N, C-alpha and C positions, 0 to 999 in steps of 0.2 A: 494775540500778543498785546501786552500792555507794559510799557516801559517808561522809566523816568531817567532823564539825563540831568546830572548835577554838574554844574560848571563852577570851578573854584578859582580860576585864574582869568586874566584878560582874554577876550575873544573878539572876533569880527562877526558882524551881522550885516548881511546884504538884505535890504528891505525889498519889497515887491517891485518898487520902482527902479531898482538897480543901484541905489545909493548905499555905500559902505559906512558902517558905524563901528568905532572901536569902543568896546564896553568893558567895564571891570566890575565884577560882582562885589558887593559889600563896600563899594567906594562912595556911596551916596550919589553917584552920577545917575542920571535918569536912565533907567533900564526899560522904560515904556515901549521902545521899539520891539522888544522881545515878545510882548503880549500879543502881537499880531500873528505869532506862530502857532498859538494854541488853536487846535482844531484843524490845522492844515494837514494835508496829505504829504507824506514824505515820498519823494520820487527817486532819491539816490542817497546812499550812505557809503563812505569810503574812509578807511583808516590807512595812512601811509607812514613810512619811516618809523619813528619811535613812538608814534601815537598822535599824529596830526589827523584830527577828525574833521570830515567835511560832510555836511548834510544839506541836501537841496530839497526845497518844498515846491508843491504844485503851483503856487502863485508866483514863483520866480525868486522867492526869498532863499537865503542860505546862511549857514553857520560855518565858521572855520575856527577850530580850537586846537592850538598846538601844545605840545608838551612843555612843561615849565622846568627849568633847571633845579629849582629848590622845593617846589610844592607839588602836591597832587593836582593835576590840571582838570581832569574830568573823570566821571564814572557813570556807568549805565547799569541800572538794575531794573528788574521787573519780572513779570510772569511770562513764561514762554521763552526766555532768553537766558544765556549764561552771563553772570555779572562780569563787567569789564571795568578795570581800574587802571588809569594811567598815572603812575606815581612820579616822584621827583626824577627828572632826567629822562622820562619816557620809558618805554618798554622795548625789549629786543625781539621777542618771539610772539608772533601773532598767529592764531589759528583761524582759518577762514572756512 
């Protein structure tokens, strides 16, 4: 499986040391803490409610991305998976 997660709204990143960072794509704010996730093993993925995505990584880092009221918040595409898009206001029906 090969997938790409595209984040389009503010999100939370927990670094490997346990510190939380609130980040916003495209804001000019330093997104360097995210670079540490490349190449990390994913240990857990969960989608709850209307599209709140949680991803945990092997080194203790994690991502939390909630649905946005006005904008598409995140989408996942790739080889070996069905595309997932969380549009404005989130989604109501999840297939697991």
